[in-house]
N, C-alpha and C positions, 0 to 999 in steps of 0.2 A: 503493500499500499504506499502510496505517496501522499503526505500531508503538505499543505499551502497554508504555512504559518504567518499570521499578520498580526503585530502589536502595534497599535495606534493610539494616539491621543487627539481627538479632534481639536480644531481651532476654537478658541473660546468665544469667539465673535460670530459663530455660526448662527444664522437665524432659524426658528423653528421650520421654516419651508425648507431651508437648505439641509437641516439635518434629516426631515421626511424624505427629501428627494435622494439623499444618500442611501436611507433605508430602503426606499423603493428600487433603487437600482441594485442593491445587493440582493434583495428579495427575488427580483426579476432573473438577476444570473443564477442564483441557487436554484431557482425552478426550472428554468428554461434550458439550462445547458446539460446535457443528458449524462456527461461523464461524471458530474458530482454524486458522489457516494453518500457523503455525509457531510454536515456542518455543525460545528459548535461554537459558540459566542459565548465570552464571559466578559465580566468587570474585575479590574485588578482588586484584590483584597489586601488592605493594609491592617495588621494586627499585632505589630511591634517586634517582628523578627528581627534579628540583627543584619541580615542580608538585605533588607529594605532601606537601610541607610546607605548602603554602598551601591544599590542598583540603580543604573540610569533611569531618569523620569520619561521614558519613550513610549510606554504603552498601558494607557487607561483601560484598554479594551484589548482582547484577544479574539481572533477568527482564526478556526482551524478548518480547511475544507480538505475533505479527502477524496482521493481518486484510486482506481485499480492500479494504475501505472503511470509512465511518465507520458504515453500517449494521450491519456485520459487528461492529464494535466494540461499539455500544449494544445488539447482542443479547446479547453476552457479558456486558455489564455487568447487563442485566435478567435474565439466566439464574439459576434457583435454586441452581446448582452454584457460581455466582459469588458470591451471597449467602454460602454456606456458607464460602467462601473468605475473604471479607471479614470476615466475623465472626471466624474463626480468626486472619488476617492481624492484624485491629487488637488482638488480645490479644496478638501475639507480637512486636511489633518494638519496639526502642529507639528508632530512628530511621528514618525512610522518606521519600522523594519519589518522586512518581509523575506521569507526563507522558505525554501522547499526541503522536505525530509523524506527518506526513504525509512519507513516506520515499520518496526516489528516488535516482537516480544522481549522478554527478559534476556534470551538466548543472543540478542544484539549486545549486551553489555561484553561479551567477551571480545568484541571489535575495539572496545577502549583501551585494552591491554597492549 
């Protein structure tokens, strides 16, 4: 499985209409692009852990989009609904990081050694 991981903090000056347009573009892409296998979205939780003070303030939100394989991710990235999402996203964030990961189970830990 491939996971497309997005950490982002929206601009503080986004209007309610701009926020809704971003949500609509994301929802459209997630539903229209056939290669999307799953979507998870979350808000960062701060609870006093030591690592919070040294972590960069890059991502107030997390989006993880799963695909069967690299071809599925590439089809997503080339789809017109993703083009619309990308345009809206690029106008909406204060900070963002985007990564793609080949994901598996705990057996993948052996690759760290």
